[in-house]
C-alpha positions in Angstrom: -63.5 50.7 -66.3 -60.4 51.8 -64.4 -62.1 51.0 -61.1 -62.9 47.5 -62.2 -59.4 46.9 -63.4 -57.9 48.2 -60.2 -60.3 46.1 -58.1 -59.4 43.0 -60.1 -55.7 43.5 -59.8 -56.0 44.2 -56.0 -58.0 41.0 -55.5 -55.6 39.0 -57.6 -52.7 40.3 -55.5 -54.4 39.2 -52.3 -55.5 35.8 -53.7 -52.2 34.9 -55.4 -50.3 33.7 -52.3 -53.2 31.3 -51.6 -53.1 29.9 -55.1 -49.3 29.3 -55.3 -48.2 26.2 -53.4 -45.8 27.0 -50.6 -42.8 25.0 -51.8 -40.2 27.5 -50.7 -41.0 26.8 -47.0 -40.5 23.1 -47.5 -37.3 23.6 -49.4 -36.0 26.0 -46.7 -36.4 23.2 -44.1 -33.8 20.9 -45.9 -30.6 20.8 -43.9 -27.6 21.5 -46.0 -24.9 20.6 -43.5 -25.4 16.8 -43.7 -22.4 14.7 -44.8 -22.7 12.0 -47.5 -21.6 9.6 -44.8 -24.4 10.6 -42.4 -26.7 8.0 -40.9 -25.6 4.4 -40.7 -25.1 1.7 -43.3 -27.9 -0.7 -43.4 -30.0 -3.0 -45.5 -33.8 -2.4 -45.8 -35.2 -2.4 -42.2 -38.4 -4.3 -41.5 -41.7 -2.4 -41.9 -43.0 -0.9 -38.7 -39.5 -0.4 -37.2 -39.8 3.4 -37.5 -36.4 3.8 -39.1 -36.1 6.3 -41.9 -34.6 4.5 -45.0 -32.8 6.7 -47.5 -32.0 5.6 -51.0 -29.9 7.3 -53.7 -29.1 6.0 -57.1 -27.4 8.3 -59.7 -24.3 8.6 -61.9 -21.0 10.5 -61.7 -18.2 11.2 -64.2 -15.6 8.5 -64.3 -12.6 9.4 -62.0 -10.2 7.8 -64.6 -8.9 10.4 -67.1 -8.5 7.8 -69.8 -12.1 6.6 -69.5 -14.9 8.6 -70.9 -17.8 6.8 -69.2 -19.9 7.4 -66.2 -19.9 5.5 -62.9 -23.0 4.4 -61.1 -23.4 5.7 -57.5 -25.8 3.7 -55.3 -26.1 4.5 -51.6 -28.4 3.3 -48.9 -28.4 4.7 -45.4 -30.6 4.5 -42.3 -31.6 7.6 -40.2 -33.5 8.5 -37.1 -35.1 11.7 -38.5 -36.6 12.7 -41.8 -34.8 16.0 -41.8 -31.4 14.3 -41.6 -32.4 12.0 -44.4 -33.6 14.8 -46.6 -30.4 16.7 -45.9 -28.4 13.6 -46.9 -30.4 13.4 -50.2 -29.7 17.1 -50.8 -26.0 16.5 -50.4 -26.0 13.4 -52.6 -27.9 15.2 -55.4 -25.6 18.1 -55.2 -22.5 15.9 -55.4 -23.5 13.2 -57.8 -25.7 14.6 -60.6 -23.0 16.1 -62.8 -23.4 13.4 -65.4 -27.1 13.0 -65.3 -30.2 13.2 -63.0 -30.6 10.8 -60.1 -32.9 7.8 -60.8 -33.8 7.2 -57.2 -33.7 9.7 -54.4 -36.1 9.1 -51.6 -36.6 8.8 -47.8 -39.1 6.2 -46.6 -40.3 5.6 -43.0 -40.3 1.8 -42.5 
C-alpha cells in the first residue's frame, strides 16, 4: 500500500508541470517599463499593414473632488512590436483600473 502511494505521488510530481499551463513564462515577458504615451497616436490602420494596434478602454475615478463619478478612459495607439504593445497595456491596466475593470484591452496585428 505504501509503495503504491509513494509511486503515485512521485509520478504526480513529475507529471504536474506538464499539466499546468505555463502562464508565468508569458507574464514574465511583458515589459513593465513602457509609458502610457508609448507608440504613436493613430486611427485603425488597414489590414495587412503589419502595424500592431493597441486598444484600451476603462474607467478611472473622477479627478474632481466635488464629483463622485467615474471618468471613461479610451486610448488607441500604434506600435511596431507586440512586446511594446503588451507593455503599454500592462501600464494602462495598472494605472486605470481603480474604479473598475477594463472593458477593452487588446493588441491586434493589422
